[in-house]
mmJSON file of the N, C-alpha and C atoms, coordinates in Angstrom:
{"data_MODEL":{"atom_site":{
"group_PDB":["ATOM","ATOM","ATOM","ATOM","ATOM","ATOM","ATOM","ATOM","ATOM","ATOM","ATOM","ATOM","ATOM","ATOM","ATOM","ATOM","ATOM","ATOM","ATOM","ATOM","ATOM","ATOM","ATOM","ATOM","ATOM","ATOM","ATOM","ATOM","ATOM","ATOM","ATOM","ATOM","ATOM","ATOM","ATOM","ATOM","ATOM","ATOM","ATOM","ATOM","ATOM","ATOM","ATOM","ATOM","ATOM","ATOM","ATOM","ATOM","ATOM","ATOM","ATOM","ATOM","ATOM","ATOM","ATOM","ATOM","ATOM","ATOM","ATOM","ATOM","ATOM","ATOM","ATOM","ATOM","ATOM","ATOM","ATOM","ATOM","ATOM","ATOM","ATOM","ATOM","ATOM","ATOM","ATOM","ATOM","ATOM","ATOM","ATOM","ATOM","ATOM","ATOM","ATOM","ATOM","ATOM","ATOM","ATOM","ATOM","ATOM","ATOM","ATOM","ATOM","ATOM","ATOM","ATOM","ATOM","ATOM","ATOM","ATOM","ATOM","ATOM","ATOM","ATOM","ATOM","ATOM","ATOM","ATOM","ATOM","ATOM","ATOM","ATOM","ATOM","ATOM","ATOM","ATOM","ATOM","ATOM","ATOM","ATOM","ATOM","ATOM","ATOM","ATOM","ATOM","ATOM","ATOM","ATOM","ATOM","ATOM","ATOM","ATOM","ATOM","ATOM","ATOM","ATOM","ATOM","ATOM","ATOM","ATOM","ATOM","ATOM","ATOM","ATOM","ATOM","ATOM","ATOM","ATOM","ATOM","ATOM","ATOM","ATOM","ATOM","ATOM","ATOM","ATOM","ATOM","ATOM","ATOM","ATOM","ATOM","ATOM","ATOM","ATOM","ATOM","ATOM","ATOM","ATOM","ATOM","ATOM","ATOM","ATOM","ATOM","ATOM","ATOM","ATOM","ATOM","ATOM","ATOM","ATOM","ATOM","ATOM","ATOM","ATOM","ATOM","ATOM","ATOM","ATOM","ATOM","ATOM","ATOM","ATOM","ATOM","ATOM","ATOM","ATOM","ATOM","ATOM","ATOM","ATOM","ATOM","ATOM","ATOM","ATOM","ATOM","ATOM","ATOM","ATOM","ATOM","ATOM","ATOM","ATOM","ATOM","ATOM","ATOM","ATOM","ATOM","ATOM","ATOM","ATOM","ATOM","ATOM","ATOM","ATOM","ATOM","ATOM","ATOM","ATOM","ATOM","ATOM","ATOM","ATOM","ATOM","ATOM","ATOM","ATOM","ATOM","ATOM"],
"id":[1,2,3,4,5,6,7,8,9,10,11,12,13,14,15,16,17,18,19,20,21,22,23,24,25,26,27,28,29,30,31,32,33,34,35,36,37,38,39,40,41,42,43,44,45,46,47,48,49,50,51,52,53,54,55,56,57,58,59,60,61,62,63,64,65,66,67,68,69,70,71,72,73,74,75,76,77,78,79,80,81,82,83,84,85,86,87,88,89,90,91,92,93,94,95,96,97,98,99,100,101,102,103,104,105,106,107,108,109,110,111,112,113,114,115,116,117,118,119,120,121,122,123,124,125,126,127,128,129,130,131,132,133,134,135,136,137,138,139,140,141,142,143,144,145,146,147,148,149,150,151,152,153,154,155,156,157,158,159,160,161,162,163,164,165,166,167,168,169,170,171,172,173,174,175,176,177,178,179,180,181,182,183,184,185,186,187,188,189,190,191,192,193,194,195,196,197,198,199,200,201,202,203,204,205,206,207,208,209,210,211,212,213,214,215,216,217,218,219,220,221,222,223,224,225,226,227,228,229,230,231,232,233,234,235,236,237],
"type_symbol":["N","C","C","N","C","C","N","C","C","N","C","C","N","C","C","N","C","C","N","C","C","N","C","C","N","C","C","N","C","C","N","C","C","N","C","C","N","C","C","N","C","C","N","C","C","N","C","C","N","C","C","N","C","C","N","C","C","N","C","C","N","C","C","N","C","C","N","C","C","N","C","C","N","C","C","N","C","C","N","C","C","N","C","C","N","C","C","N","C","C","N","C","C","N","C","C","N","C","C","N","C","C","N","C","C","N","C","C","N","C","C","N","C","C","N","C","C","N","C","C","N","C","C","N","C","C","N","C","C","N","C","C","N","C","C","N","C","C","N","C","C","N","C","C","N","C","C","N","C","C","N","C","C","N","C","C","N","C","C","N","C","C","N","C","C","N","C","C","N","C","C","N","C","C","N","C","C","N","C","C","N","C","C","N","C","C","N","C","C","N","C","C","N","C","C","N","C","C","N","C","C","N","C","C","N","C","C","N","C","C","N","C","C","N","C","C","N","C","C","N","C","C","N","C","C","N","C","C","N","C","C","N","C","C","N","C","C"],
"label_atom_id":["N","CA","C","N","CA","C","N","CA","C","N","CA","C","N","CA","C","N","CA","C","N","CA","C","N","CA","C","N","CA","C","N","CA","C","N","CA","C","N","CA","C","N","CA","C","N","CA","C","N","CA","C","N","CA","C","N","CA","C","N","CA","C","N","CA","C","N","CA","C","N","CA","C","N","CA","C","N","CA","C","N","CA","C","N","CA","C","N","CA","C","N","CA","C","N","CA","C","N","CA","C","N","CA","C","N","CA","C","N","CA","C","N","CA","C","N","CA","C","N","CA","C","N","CA","C","N","CA","C","N","CA","C","N","CA","C","N","CA","C","N","CA","C","N","CA","C","N","CA","C","N","CA","C","N","CA","C","N","CA","C","N","CA","C","N","CA","C","N","CA","C","N","CA","C","N","CA","C","N","CA","C","N","CA","C","N","CA","C","N","CA","C","N","CA","C","N","CA","C","N","CA","C","N","CA","C","N","CA","C","N","CA","C","N","CA","C","N","CA","C","N","CA","C","N","CA","C","N","CA","C","N","CA","C","N","CA","C","N","CA","C","N","CA","C","N","CA","C","N","CA","C","N","CA","C","N","CA","C","N","CA","C","N","CA","C","N","CA","C","N","CA","C","N","CA","C"],
"label_alt_id":[null,null,null,null,null,null,null,null,null,null,null,null,null,null,null,null,null,null,null,null,null,null,null,null,null,null,null,null,null,null,null,null,null,null,null,null,null,null,null,null,null,null,null,null,null,null,null,null,null,null,null,null,null,null,null,null,null,null,null,null,null,null,null,null,null,null,null,null,null,null,null,null,null,null,null,null,null,null,null,null,null,null,null,null,null,null,null,null,null,null,null,null,null,null,null,null,null,null,null,null,null,null,null,null,null,null,null,null,null,null,null,null,null,null,null,null,null,null,null,null,null,null,null,null,null,null,null,null,null,null,null,null,null,null,null,null,null,null,null,null,null,null,null,null,null,null,null,null,null,null,null,null,null,null,null,null,null,null,null,null,null,null,null,null,null,null,null,null,null,null,null,null,null,null,null,null,null,null,null,null,null,null,null,null,null,null,null,null,null,null,null,null,null,null,null,null,null,null,null,null,null,null,null,null,null,null,null,null,null,null,null,null,null,null,null,null,null,null,null,null,null,null,null,null,null,null,null,null,null,null,null,null,null,null,null,null,null],
"label_comp_id":["MET","MET","MET","SER","SER","SER","ALA","ALA","ALA","ILE","ILE","ILE","THR","THR","THR","LEU","LEU","LEU","ASN","ASN","ASN","GLY","GLY","GLY","ALA","ALA","ALA","PRO","PRO","PRO","ARG","ARG","ARG","VAL","VAL","VAL","VAL","VAL","VAL","PRO","PRO","PRO","GLU","GLU","GLU","ASP","ASP","ASP","THR","THR","THR","THR","THR","THR","VAL","VAL","VAL","VAL","VAL","VAL","ASP","ASP","ASP","LEU","LEU","LEU","VAL","VAL","VAL","ALA","ALA","ALA","GLU","GLU","GLU","THR","THR","THR","VAL","VAL","VAL","GLY","GLY","GLY","ARG","ARG","ARG","ALA","ALA","ALA","LEU","LEU","LEU","GLY","GLY","GLY","PRO","PRO","PRO","ASP","ASP","ASP","GLY","GLY","GLY","HIS","HIS","HIS","PRO","PRO","PRO","VAL","VAL","VAL","ASP","ASP","ASP","GLY","GLY","GLY","GLY","GLY","GLY","ARG","ARG","ARG","LEU","LEU","LEU","GLY","GLY","GLY","VAL","VAL","VAL","ALA","ALA","ALA","VAL","VAL","VAL","ALA","ALA","ALA","VAL","VAL","VAL","ASP","ASP","ASP","ALA","ALA","ALA","ALA","ALA","ALA","VAL","VAL","VAL","VAL","VAL","VAL","PRO","PRO","PRO","ARG","ARG","ARG","SER","SER","SER","ARG","ARG","ARG","TRP","TRP","TRP","GLY","GLY","GLY","ARG","ARG","ARG","THR","THR","THR","PRO","PRO","PRO","VAL","VAL","VAL","ALA","ALA","ALA","GLU","GLU","GLU","GLY","GLY","GLY","GLN","GLN","GLN","SER","SER","SER","ILE","ILE","ILE","GLU","GLU","GLU","ILE","ILE","ILE","ILE","ILE","ILE","THR","THR","THR","ALA","ALA","ALA","VAL","VAL","VAL","GLN","GLN","GLN","GLY","GLY","GLY","GLY","GLY","GLY"],
"label_asym_id":["A","A","A","A","A","A","A","A","A","A","A","A","A","A","A","A","A","A","A","A","A","A","A","A","A","A","A","A","A","A","A","A","A","A","A","A","A","A","A","A","A","A","A","A","A","A","A","A","A","A","A","A","A","A","A","A","A","A","A","A","A","A","A","A","A","A","A","A","A","A","A","A","A","A","A","A","A","A","A","A","A","A","A","A","A","A","A","A","A","A","A","A","A","A","A","A","A","A","A","A","A","A","A","A","A","A","A","A","A","A","A","A","A","A","A","A","A","A","A","A","A","A","A","A","A","A","A","A","A","A","A","A","A","A","A","A","A","A","A","A","A","A","A","A","A","A","A","A","A","A","A","A","A","A","A","A","A","A","A","A","A","A","A","A","A","A","A","A","A","A","A","A","A","A","A","A","A","A","A","A","A","A","A","A","A","A","A","A","A","A","A","A","A","A","A","A","A","A","A","A","A","A","A","A","A","A","A","A","A","A","A","A","A","A","A","A","A","A","A","A","A","A","A","A","A","A","A","A","A","A","A","A","A","A","A","A","A"],
"label_entity_id":["1","1","1","1","1","1","1","1","1","1","1","1","1","1","1","1","1","1","1","1","1","1","1","1","1","1","1","1","1","1","1","1","1","1","1","1","1","1","1","1","1","1","1","1","1","1","1","1","1","1","1","1","1","1","1","1","1","1","1","1","1","1","1","1","1","1","1","1","1","1","1","1","1","1","1","1","1","1","1","1","1","1","1","1","1","1","1","1","1","1","1","1","1","1","1","1","1","1","1","1","1","1","1","1","1","1","1","1","1","1","1","1","1","1","1","1","1","1","1","1","1","1","1","1","1","1","1","1","1","1","1","1","1","1","1","1","1","1","1","1","1","1","1","1","1","1","1","1","1","1","1","1","1","1","1","1","1","1","1","1","1","1","1","1","1","1","1","1","1","1","1","1","1","1","1","1","1","1","1","1","1","1","1","1","1","1","1","1","1","1","1","1","1","1","1","1","1","1","1","1","1","1","1","1","1","1","1","1","1","1","1","1","1","1","1","1","1","1","1","1","1","1","1","1","1","1","1","1","1","1","1","1","1","1","1","1","1"],
"label_seq_id":[1,1,1,2,2,2,3,3,3,4,4,4,5,5,5,6,6,6,7,7,7,8,8,8,9,9,9,10,10,10,11,11,11,12,12,12,13,13,13,14,14,14,15,15,15,16,16,16,17,17,17,18,18,18,19,19,19,20,20,20,21,21,21,22,22,22,23,23,23,24,24,24,25,25,25,26,26,26,27,27,27,28,28,28,29,29,29,30,30,30,31,31,31,32,32,32,33,33,33,34,34,34,35,35,35,36,36,36,37,37,37,38,38,38,39,39,39,40,40,40,41,41,41,42,42,42,43,43,43,44,44,44,45,45,45,46,46,46,47,47,47,48,48,48,49,49,49,50,50,50,51,51,51,52,52,52,53,53,53,54,54,54,55,55,55,56,56,56,57,57,57,58,58,58,59,59,59,60,60,60,61,61,61,62,62,62,63,63,63,64,64,64,65,65,65,66,66,66,67,67,67,68,68,68,69,69,69,70,70,70,71,71,71,72,72,72,73,73,73,74,74,74,75,75,75,76,76,76,77,77,77,78,78,78,79,79,79],
"pdbx_PDB_ins_code":[null,null,null,null,null,null,null,null,null,null,null,null,null,null,null,null,null,null,null,null,null,null,null,null,null,null,null,null,null,null,null,null,null,null,null,null,null,null,null,null,null,null,null,null,null,null,null,null,null,null,null,null,null,null,null,null,null,null,null,null,null,null,null,null,null,null,null,null,null,null,null,null,null,null,null,null,null,null,null,null,null,null,null,null,null,null,null,null,null,null,null,null,null,null,null,null,null,null,null,null,null,null,null,null,null,null,null,null,null,null,null,null,null,null,null,null,null,null,null,null,null,null,null,null,null,null,null,null,null,null,null,null,null,null,null,null,null,null,null,null,null,null,null,null,null,null,null,null,null,null,null,null,null,null,null,null,null,null,null,null,null,null,null,null,null,null,null,null,null,null,null,null,null,null,null,null,null,null,null,null,null,null,null,null,null,null,null,null,null,null,null,null,null,null,null,null,null,null,null,null,null,null,null,null,null,null,null,null,null,null,null,null,null,null,null,null,null,null,null,null,null,null,null,null,null,null,null,null,null,null,null,null,null,null,null,null,null],
"Cartn_x":[8.454,8.294,8.55,7.823,7.956,8.337,9.316,9.721,8.908,8.212,7.394,7.71,7.09,7.126,5.69,5.449,4.111,4.153,3.424,3.387,4.792,5.658,7.0,8.047,7.654,8.606,8.774,10.003,10.212,9.517,9.027,8.28,8.4,8.414,8.425,7.123,6.419,5.126,5.117,4.266,4.141,3.692,4.087,3.792,2.303,1.466,0.025,-0.762,-0.074,-0.726,-1.516,-2.704,-3.522,-3.64,-4.16,-4.366,-5.288,-6.334,-7.251,-6.527,-5.559,-4.775,-3.985,-3.346,-2.565,-3.448,-4.6,-5.506,-6.002,-6.417,-6.916,-5.853,-4.626,-3.539,-3.273,-3.292,-3.006,-4.061,-5.335,-6.407,-6.786,-6.291,-6.573,-8.005,-8.616,-9.996,-10.108,-11.033,-11.292,-12.097,-11.652,-12.333,-12.743,-13.872,-14.3,-13.524,-13.66,-12.938,-13.335,-14.495,-14.936,-14.366,-13.56,-12.941,-13.779,-14.977,-15.831,-15.604,-15.634,-15.433,-16.518,-16.115,-17.087,-17.994,-17.574,-18.421,-19.504,-19.526,-20.557,-20.309,-19.226,-18.918,-18.313,-17.992,-17.357,-15.849,-15.177,-13.738,-12.958,-13.328,-12.637,-11.192,-10.954,-9.603,-9.573,-8.476,-8.224,-6.859,-6.698,-5.444,-4.97,-3.672,-3.04,-1.872,-1.777,-0.66,0.087,1.345,2.158,1.442,0.907,0.244,-1.097,-1.638,-2.955,-3.94,-5.041,-6.047,-6.649,-6.792,-7.407,-8.797,-9.859,-11.209,-11.384,-12.114,-12.327,-12.851,-13.696,-14.264,-13.201,-11.991,-10.913,-9.814,-9.902,-8.843,-8.542,-9.567,-9.376,-8.814,-8.925,-8.429,-7.144,-6.594,-5.379,-4.188,-3.359,-2.194,-1.122,-0.338,0.799,2.023,2.752,3.894,5.205,6.26,7.61,7.853,8.39,8.785,7.688,6.452,5.371,5.444,4.91,4.779,3.281,2.908,1.498,1.3,0.295,-0.091,-1.488,-1.632,-2.941,-3.225,-4.258,-4.61,-5.888,-5.835,-6.985,-7.517,-8.823,-9.457,-9.653,-9.408,-9.643,-10.467,-11.3,-12.098,-11.294,-11.685,-11.014,-10.709,-10.252,-9.993,-8.632],
"Cartn_y":[152.028,150.696,150.74,149.879,149.811,148.397,148.277,146.984,146.717,145.588,145.191,143.742,143.271,141.854,141.352,140.354,139.781,138.329,138.017,136.665,136.129,137.002,136.605,136.626,136.947,136.962,138.384,138.765,140.088,140.211,141.406,141.617,143.08,143.34,144.708,144.915,146.004,146.293,147.726,148.009,149.399,150.314,151.581,152.522,152.779,152.556,152.811,151.577,150.54,149.298,149.514,148.914,148.932,147.51,147.401,146.08,145.236,145.828,145.047,144.485,145.208,144.704,143.455,143.499,142.354,141.145,141.379,140.265,139.631,140.446,139.929,139.075,139.545,138.785,137.486,137.551,136.38,135.288,135.682,134.684,134.359,135.148,134.877,135.161,136.16,136.526,138.039,138.476,139.91,140.382,141.488,142.059,143.486,143.886,145.272,146.113,147.431,148.302,148.092,147.466,147.177,145.86,145.167,143.921,142.683,142.837,141.679,141.163,139.84,139.282,139.759,140.099,140.561,139.429,138.169,137.039,136.747,137.514,137.358,136.238,135.486,134.379,134.867,133.913,134.212,134.258,134.969,135.124,134.427,134.604,133.939,134.381,135.695,136.235,137.334,137.379,138.476,139.059,140.356,141.041,141.841,141.754,142.589,143.332,144.61,145.439,145.893,145.528,145.818,145.382,144.174,143.509,144.111,145.04,145.619,145.139,144.569,144.079,145.253,145.056,146.071,145.558,146.257,145.816,145.785,144.803,144.642,145.916,146.643,147.871,148.922,148.776,149.747,149.231,147.996,147.431,148.302,148.78,149.57,150.954,151.42,152.762,152.698,151.487,151.339,151.112,152.154,151.991,151.145,150.498,149.717,150.623,150.71,151.624,150.861,151.496,150.962,150.454,149.24,148.679,147.994,148.04,147.415,145.896,145.292,143.842,143.524,142.748,142.451,140.945,140.548,139.14,138.984,138.083,137.754,136.316,136.143,134.839,134.348,133.139,132.541,131.403,131.441,130.36,129.163,127.97,126.739,125.786,125.009,124.019,122.751,122.005,120.728,120.53,119.381,119.089,118.691],
"Cartn_z":[-54.5,-53.948,-52.435,-51.722,-50.265,-49.85,-48.98,-48.441,-47.178,-47.159,-46.009,-45.656,-44.587,-44.247,-44.314,-45.143,-45.294,-44.851,-43.797,-43.236,-42.978,-42.444,-42.047,-43.144,-44.379,-45.494,-46.032,-46.379,-46.947,-48.3,-48.584,-49.822,-50.209,-51.496,-52.007,-52.769,-52.438,-53.059,-53.588,-54.573,-55.042,-53.903,-53.975,-52.899,-52.689,-53.692,-53.54,-53.1,-52.64,-52.207,-50.924,-50.87,-49.659,-49.123,-47.922,-47.324,-48.203,-48.764,-49.6,-50.822,-51.358,-52.491,-52.094,-50.931,-50.462,-50.187,-49.57,-49.274,-50.575,-51.534,-52.808,-53.494,-53.495,-54.116,-53.357,-52.03,-51.206,-51.363,-51.391,-51.48,-52.92,-53.872,-55.272,-55.691,-55.058,-55.375,-55.494,-56.33,-56.461,-55.258,-54.674,-53.515,-53.817,-53.257,-53.361,-52.365,-52.431,-51.511,-50.044,-49.82,-48.453,-47.933,-48.757,-48.331,-48.567,-49.077,-49.341,-50.759,-50.951,-52.286,-53.249,-54.465,-55.449,-55.919,-55.688,-56.067,-55.028,-53.94,-52.92,-51.919,-52.085,-51.173,-49.867,-49.026,-47.743,-47.922,-47.036,-47.166,-46.051,-44.814,-43.705,-43.53,-43.558,-43.452,-42.395,-41.656,-40.715,-41.047,-40.779,-41.1,-39.892,-39.636,-38.613,-39.252,-38.968,-39.425,-38.182,-38.102,-36.921,-35.643,-35.675,-34.548,-34.143,-34.932,-34.65,-35.72,-35.28,-36.219,-36.987,-38.297,-39.157,-39.532,-39.136,-39.493,-41.017,-41.485,-42.921,-43.577,-42.883,-43.444,-43.752,-43.18,-43.411,-44.333,-44.814,-45.647,-46.862,-47.547,-48.755,-48.495,-47.244,-46.879,-46.072,-45.907,-45.114,-46.034,-46.215,-47.081,-46.404,-47.222,-46.741,-46.8,-45.694,-45.615,-45.419,-45.838,-45.703,-44.283,-44.179,-42.899,-42.105,-42.583,-41.821,-41.883,-40.83,-40.767,-40.843,-41.855,-42.105,-42.048,-41.298,-41.208,-41.773,-42.724,-43.291,-42.892,-42.097,-41.539,-42.192,-42.745,-43.408,-42.561,-42.292,-41.542,-42.468,-41.933,-42.696,-41.845,-42.503,-41.801,-41.614,-40.636,-40.415,-38.951,-38.648,-37.257,-37.063],
"occupancy":[1.0,1.0,1.0,1.0,1.0,1.0,1.0,1.0,1.0,1.0,1.0,1.0,1.0,1.0,1.0,1.0,1.0,1.0,1.0,1.0,1.0,1.0,1.0,1.0,1.0,1.0,1.0,1.0,1.0,1.0,1.0,1.0,1.0,1.0,1.0,1.0,1.0,1.0,1.0,1.0,1.0,1.0,1.0,1.0,1.0,1.0,1.0,1.0,1.0,1.0,1.0,1.0,1.0,1.0,1.0,1.0,1.0,1.0,1.0,1.0,1.0,1.0,1.0,1.0,1.0,1.0,1.0,1.0,1.0,1.0,1.0,1.0,1.0,1.0,1.0,1.0,1.0,1.0,1.0,1.0,1.0,1.0,1.0,1.0,1.0,1.0,1.0,1.0,1.0,1.0,1.0,1.0,1.0,1.0,1.0,1.0,1.0,1.0,1.0,1.0,1.0,1.0,1.0,1.0,1.0,1.0,1.0,1.0,1.0,1.0,1.0,1.0,1.0,1.0,1.0,1.0,1.0,1.0,1.0,1.0,1.0,1.0,1.0,1.0,1.0,1.0,1.0,1.0,1.0,1.0,1.0,1.0,1.0,1.0,1.0,1.0,1.0,1.0,1.0,1.0,1.0,1.0,1.0,1.0,1.0,1.0,1.0,1.0,1.0,1.0,1.0,1.0,1.0,1.0,1.0,1.0,1.0,1.0,1.0,1.0,1.0,1.0,1.0,1.0,1.0,1.0,1.0,1.0,1.0,1.0,1.0,1.0,1.0,1.0,1.0,1.0,1.0,1.0,1.0,1.0,1.0,1.0,1.0,1.0,1.0,1.0,1.0,1.0,1.0,1.0,1.0,1.0,1.0,1.0,1.0,1.0,1.0,1.0,1.0,1.0,1.0,1.0,1.0,1.0,1.0,1.0,1.0,1.0,1.0,1.0,1.0,1.0,1.0,1.0,1.0,1.0,1.0,1.0,1.0,1.0,1.0,1.0,1.0,1.0,1.0,1.0,1.0,1.0,1.0,1.0,1.0,1.0,1.0,1.0,1.0,1.0,1.0],
"B_iso_or_equiv":[0.0,0.0,0.0,0.0,0.0,0.0,0.0,0.0,0.0,0.0,0.0,0.0,0.0,0.0,0.0,0.0,0.0,0.0,0.0,0.0,0.0,0.0,0.0,0.0,0.0,0.0,0.0,0.0,0.0,0.0,0.0,0.0,0.0,0.0,0.0,0.0,0.0,0.0,0.0,0.0,0.0,0.0,0.0,0.0,0.0,0.0,0.0,0.0,0.0,0.0,0.0,0.0,0.0,0.0,0.0,0.0,0.0,0.0,0.0,0.0,0.0,0.0,0.0,0.0,0.0,0.0,0.0,0.0,0.0,0.0,0.0,0.0,0.0,0.0,0.0,0.0,0.0,0.0,0.0,0.0,0.0,0.0,0.0,0.0,0.0,0.0,0.0,0.0,0.0,0.0,0.0,0.0,0.0,0.0,0.0,0.0,0.0,0.0,0.0,0.0,0.0,0.0,0.0,0.0,0.0,0.0,0.0,0.0,0.0,0.0,0.0,0.0,0.0,0.0,0.0,0.0,0.0,0.0,0.0,0.0,0.0,0.0,0.0,0.0,0.0,0.0,0.0,0.0,0.0,0.0,0.0,0.0,0.0,0.0,0.0,0.0,0.0,0.0,0.0,0.0,0.0,0.0,0.0,0.0,0.0,0.0,0.0,0.0,0.0,0.0,0.0,0.0,0.0,0.0,0.0,0.0,0.0,0.0,0.0,0.0,0.0,0.0,0.0,0.0,0.0,0.0,0.0,0.0,0.0,0.0,0.0,0.0,0.0,0.0,0.0,0.0,0.0,0.0,0.0,0.0,0.0,0.0,0.0,0.0,0.0,0.0,0.0,0.0,0.0,0.0,0.0,0.0,0.0,0.0,0.0,0.0,0.0,0.0,0.0,0.0,0.0,0.0,0.0,0.0,0.0,0.0,0.0,0.0,0.0,0.0,0.0,0.0,0.0,0.0,0.0,0.0,0.0,0.0,0.0,0.0,0.0,0.0,0.0,0.0,0.0,0.0,0.0,0.0,0.0,0.0,0.0,0.0,0.0,0.0,0.0,0.0,0.0],
"pdbx_formal_charge":[null,null,null,null,null,null,null,null,null,null,null,null,null,null,null,null,null,null,null,null,null,null,null,null,null,null,null,null,null,null,null,null,null,null,null,null,null,null,null,null,null,null,null,null,null,null,null,null,null,null,null,null,null,null,null,null,null,null,null,null,null,null,null,null,null,null,null,null,null,null,null,null,null,null,null,null,null,null,null,null,null,null,null,null,null,null,null,null,null,null,null,null,null,null,null,null,null,null,null,null,null,null,null,null,null,null,null,null,null,null,null,null,null,null,null,null,null,null,null,null,null,null,null,null,null,null,null,null,null,null,null,null,null,null,null,null,null,null,null,null,null,null,null,null,null,null,null,null,null,null,null,null,null,null,null,null,null,null,null,null,null,null,null,null,null,null,null,null,null,null,null,null,null,null,null,null,null,null,null,null,null,null,null,null,null,null,null,null,null,null,null,null,null,null,null,null,null,null,null,null,null,null,null,null,null,null,null,null,null,null,null,null,null,null,null,null,null,null,null,null,null,null,null,null,null,null,null,null,null,null,null,null,null,null,null,null,null],
"auth_seq_id":[1,1,1,2,2,2,3,3,3,4,4,4,5,5,5,6,6,6,7,7,7,8,8,8,9,9,9,10,10,10,11,11,11,12,12,12,13,13,13,14,14,14,15,15,15,16,16,16,17,17,17,18,18,18,19,19,19,20,20,20,21,21,21,22,22,22,23,23,23,24,24,24,25,25,25,26,26,26,27,27,27,28,28,28,29,29,29,30,30,30,31,31,31,32,32,32,33,33,33,34,34,34,35,35,35,36,36,36,37,37,37,38,38,38,39,39,39,40,40,40,41,41,41,42,42,42,43,43,43,44,44,44,45,45,45,46,46,46,47,47,47,48,48,48,49,49,49,50,50,50,51,51,51,52,52,52,53,53,53,54,54,54,55,55,55,56,56,56,57,57,57,58,58,58,59,59,59,60,60,60,61,61,61,62,62,62,63,63,63,64,64,64,65,65,65,66,66,66,67,67,67,68,68,68,69,69,69,70,70,70,71,71,71,72,72,72,73,73,73,74,74,74,75,75,75,76,76,76,77,77,77,78,78,78,79,79,79],
"auth_comp_id":["MET","MET","MET","SER","SER","SER","ALA","ALA","ALA","ILE","ILE","ILE","THR","THR","THR","LEU","LEU","LEU","ASN","ASN","ASN","GLY","GLY","GLY","ALA","ALA","ALA","PRO","PRO","PRO","ARG","ARG","ARG","VAL","VAL","VAL","VAL","VAL","VAL","PRO","PRO","PRO","GLU","GLU","GLU","ASP","ASP","ASP","THR","THR","THR","THR","THR","THR","VAL","VAL","VAL","VAL","VAL","VAL","ASP","ASP","ASP","LEU","LEU","LEU","VAL","VAL","VAL","ALA","ALA","ALA","GLU","GLU","GLU","THR","THR","THR","VAL","VAL","VAL","GLY","GLY","GLY","ARG","ARG","ARG","ALA","ALA","ALA","LEU","LEU","LEU","GLY","GLY","GLY","PRO","PRO","PRO","ASP","ASP","ASP","GLY","GLY","GLY","HIS","HIS","HIS","PRO","PRO","PRO","VAL","VAL","VAL","ASP","ASP","ASP","GLY","GLY","GLY","GLY","GLY","GLY","ARG","ARG","ARG","LEU","LEU","LEU","GLY","GLY","GLY","VAL","VAL","VAL","ALA","ALA","ALA","VAL","VAL","VAL","ALA","ALA","ALA","VAL","VAL","VAL","ASP","ASP","ASP","ALA","ALA","ALA","ALA","ALA","ALA","VAL","VAL","VAL","VAL","VAL","VAL","PRO","PRO","PRO","ARG","ARG","ARG","SER","SER","SER","ARG","ARG","ARG","TRP","TRP","TRP","GLY","GLY","GLY","ARG","ARG","ARG","THR","THR","THR","PRO","PRO","PRO","VAL","VAL","VAL","ALA","ALA","ALA","GLU","GLU","GLU","GLY","GLY","GLY","GLN","GLN","GLN","SER","SER","SER","ILE","ILE","ILE","GLU","GLU","GLU","ILE","ILE","ILE","ILE","ILE","ILE","THR","THR","THR","ALA","ALA","ALA","VAL","VAL","VAL","GLN","GLN","GLN","GLY","GLY","GLY","GLY","GLY","GLY"],
"auth_asym_id":["A","A","A","A","A","A","A","A","A","A","A","A","A","A","A","A","A","A","A","A","A","A","A","A","A","A","A","A","A","A","A","A","A","A","A","A","A","A","A","A","A","A","A","A","A","A","A","A","A","A","A","A","A","A","A","A","A","A","A","A","A","A","A","A","A","A","A","A","A","A","A","A","A","A","A","A","A","A","A","A","A","A","A","A","A","A","A","A","A","A","A","A","A","A","A","A","A","A","A","A","A","A","A","A","A","A","A","A","A","A","A","A","A","A","A","A","A","A","A","A","A","A","A","A","A","A","A","A","A","A","A","A","A","A","A","A","A","A","A","A","A","A","A","A","A","A","A","A","A","A","A","A","A","A","A","A","A","A","A","A","A","A","A","A","A","A","A","A","A","A","A","A","A","A","A","A","A","A","A","A","A","A","A","A","A","A","A","A","A","A","A","A","A","A","A","A","A","A","A","A","A","A","A","A","A","A","A","A","A","A","A","A","A","A","A","A","A","A","A","A","A","A","A","A","A","A","A","A","A","A","A","A","A","A","A","A","A"],
"auth_atom_id":["N","CA","C","N","CA","C","N","CA","C","N","CA","C","N","CA","C","N","CA","C","N","CA","C","N","CA","C","N","CA","C","N","CA","C","N","CA","C","N","CA","C","N","CA","C","N","CA","C","N","CA","C","N","CA","C","N","CA","C","N","CA","C","N","CA","C","N","CA","C","N","CA","C","N","CA","C","N","CA","C","N","CA","C","N","CA","C","N","CA","C","N","CA","C","N","CA","C","N","CA","C","N","CA","C","N","CA","C","N","CA","C","N","CA","C","N","CA","C","N","CA","C","N","CA","C","N","CA","C","N","CA","C","N","CA","C","N","CA","C","N","CA","C","N","CA","C","N","CA","C","N","CA","C","N","CA","C","N","CA","C","N","CA","C","N","CA","C","N","CA","C","N","CA","C","N","CA","C","N","CA","C","N","CA","C","N","CA","C","N","CA","C","N","CA","C","N","CA","C","N","CA","C","N","CA","C","N","CA","C","N","CA","C","N","CA","C","N","CA","C","N","CA","C","N","CA","C","N","CA","C","N","CA","C","N","CA","C","N","CA","C","N","CA","C","N","CA","C","N","CA","C","N","CA","C","N","CA","C","N","CA","C","N","CA","C","N","CA","C","N","CA","C","N","CA","C"],
"pdbx_PDB_model_num":[1,1,1,1,1,1,1,1,1,1,1,1,1,1,1,1,1,1,1,1,1,1,1,1,1,1,1,1,1,1,1,1,1,1,1,1,1,1,1,1,1,1,1,1,1,1,1,1,1,1,1,1,1,1,1,1,1,1,1,1,1,1,1,1,1,1,1,1,1,1,1,1,1,1,1,1,1,1,1,1,1,1,1,1,1,1,1,1,1,1,1,1,1,1,1,1,1,1,1,1,1,1,1,1,1,1,1,1,1,1,1,1,1,1,1,1,1,1,1,1,1,1,1,1,1,1,1,1,1,1,1,1,1,1,1,1,1,1,1,1,1,1,1,1,1,1,1,1,1,1,1,1,1,1,1,1,1,1,1,1,1,1,1,1,1,1,1,1,1,1,1,1,1,1,1,1,1,1,1,1,1,1,1,1,1,1,1,1,1,1,1,1,1,1,1,1,1,1,1,1,1,1,1,1,1,1,1,1,1,1,1,1,1,1,1,1,1,1,1,1,1,1,1,1,1,1,1,1,1,1,1,1,1,1,1,1,1]
}}}
């Protein structure tokens, strides 16, 4: 298990967790390894690991490591 910070809150995740796993859990949708929803819809999410943006194409290949700080930002419509 790895202790991380997710959106400012402490969290413990399995050692084989990737960014795509965290995003899928956070948004409640199944995602492919490329970070795109398997239902074909839009996602509207950005991810930063230790303040560095991780491109969606790398989410499935980016492991989550002990001590990292991860921010998952979801775009919402409205004014």
